[in-house]
N, C-alpha and C positions, 0 to 999 in steps of 0.2 A: 418455467420458461415463459408461459404467457405473462406472468407478473413482471419479469425482467423486459419483455418486449413493451409492455404498458408504460413501464418507467421511463425507457429509452424515448419513446415516443412523446411522453409529456415533457421530458426535458427538452427535446427539440422544439416542442410546442412553446415552451415558456422561454427558452434561451436562444437557441440557434436561428430559428424562424424570424424571431424578432429583429436580429441582426442582418438578415439576409432581405427580407421584405418587409416593409412597413405599408400599413394601408391606413385610410382616415387623415387624422390630423396629426399624427406622429411625425417627427422628422428625425431622420438618421444622418448625422454628419460625419464625415470623415475628416480626420487629422493627419498631417503628413509630418512625421517626425524628422529630425535633422539626418538621420540615418537611412532615410527614404522607406521606414516602415510605416505602412497605413494603420492607423488606429481607429476602429470603430466606436464612437462615443455610445453609450448606452442610452436609449431613448427614456424619457421621464415616464414615470408611472401615469397611467390614465386617472384623472380625478373627477370624482362626481361631487359636486359643490353646489348645495343648496342653502337658502336663508339660515336655516336652523341647525344643518349638520354637513359635514364633508366626510369622504371617505377615498381611499385610493385602491387600485386594482392594477394587475399586471398591465404592462403596455400592448400586448397581444389581445386582450379581452376587448369586447365591443359593448356599447350601450345599445341595448334594445330600443327601437323606435318607439315613441310614446312615453318615454321616461319623464315623469313628473315627481316632485317631492315626495308625494303619498305613495307612489307605486313605481317602482324602477327596477328594471332587469338588467344585470350583466351578464354575458355570455362568453364561456371560455371559447378559444379557437377548437376546431376538431382535433382531435388527439390520435387520429389514425392517419396513415398515409393517403388513404382514398377518402372519398366522400361519403363512406357509408356508416359513420359513425352513429351508434344506435342512441347516445344520449349526450347532450351537450350540457356539460356541468355549468352551474350558474350561481349567482349571488343576486337575490331579490331584498328589496329595501321596501318596507311597508310602514306607513305611519298611520294609526288609528287614534280616534278620540276615545278616551275612555268615558263612560257614563257615571262612575264614580272617582271622585280625585283621590279616595284614599286607597286605590288600587296600586299596590307594590309591583315590581318586577316578579318577585316570588309568586304572588297571587295571579297576575297574568300568565306565568308558566304553568302554575297548576291548572288554570283554566284551559289552556292549550293542550296539556298532556290528556284532559278529559274529553277535549273535542277531536284531537287527532285520529283515533282509532276509528271515527265515523267515515273519515276520509282516505285512510293509509291502512291497507289490509295487512295483517302479521305484525301490527304495530309492536315495537318494543323499545323501551327507553334505554340507553346506553350509558348516559352520564347526566347528571344533574350538578350544577355548580353555582353557588351564590358568588357573584362577582361585587358585592356591595348592596347596600340598601336599595339602589335604583337600578341594578342591573343583575341580570341571571342569564345562565346558558343552559341549554338541553341539546344533547345530541341523542337522535333516535334513528331508527331503522325500520323498513317495511316494504310493501309492495303497492305501487302507485302506477296506474296506466300499464299494468303488466310487466314493469321493471322493477328489479330489487334497488331500491335507493337508501342513501343514509344521507341525514341531513344533520347540520350544526346549525342552531338557532339561538341567536341573543336577542334578549329583550330589555330595552332601555325605557324607562319611564321618567317623564318629564314634563312639566307644566300641563297635566291631564291629557298627555297623549303617551302611547306605546310606541316606540321605534323598534320594529322587527328586522333583524339582519339575518338572513336564511342563506346558506350555503347547502346546495344539493349536488349529489354525486352518485353516479351507479356505486353500488355498494362494493363490486370487486375493484373499484379504482379509488375509492375513498381513502385508504391508507396511504395511497400515493399523493393523490392532491393535497390532503390535509395539512401536512407541514409546509407545503408550498403557498398555500392560500391564507394560512392562519396569521402571519404578519399582516396581510391586507385586512382581514376581518377584524384584527385589533387596531386598525388605523381609524374605525369609527370614531368621529369627534363632534360634540355639540360645538356650536359657535357661541 
């Protein structure tokens, strides 16, 4: 029952709410068809566009203040009907210089897997997947700040830098969010 309620709330968050109220720079337009039916046109996805990469997000998500090319956070809307959501799901974009230009995405993923247990309690790798010579994906879960969380992290290595795309969700909501956010995670593109 709880999972069904969360699914319904997420659906409302991603779809219905976006068509009823739009904040920020998004514009919602109405079209009047010849039969007097009003059709709501879907807003464009949110785009984060930097000189070296770009990525799209659901139009209801918001870019956190202070977003720069090397560190940017995009937050989901609250997924409860009230304002007591215990965790705001997010995507973080991080760019780090590599000390060694021979680093591959796999090497960086291995480094991260070695480091993460120091900051995530009960750390457990759920999936590792090579996406090509210069890209790798790791899905893991654990406890951070007292909350059970699941992360899906992409590592892209290019021009002596690693570009890290991290989606984080409460573990109990991850399976609901993951298929909704995956096309957006796949939208990361170098220029």
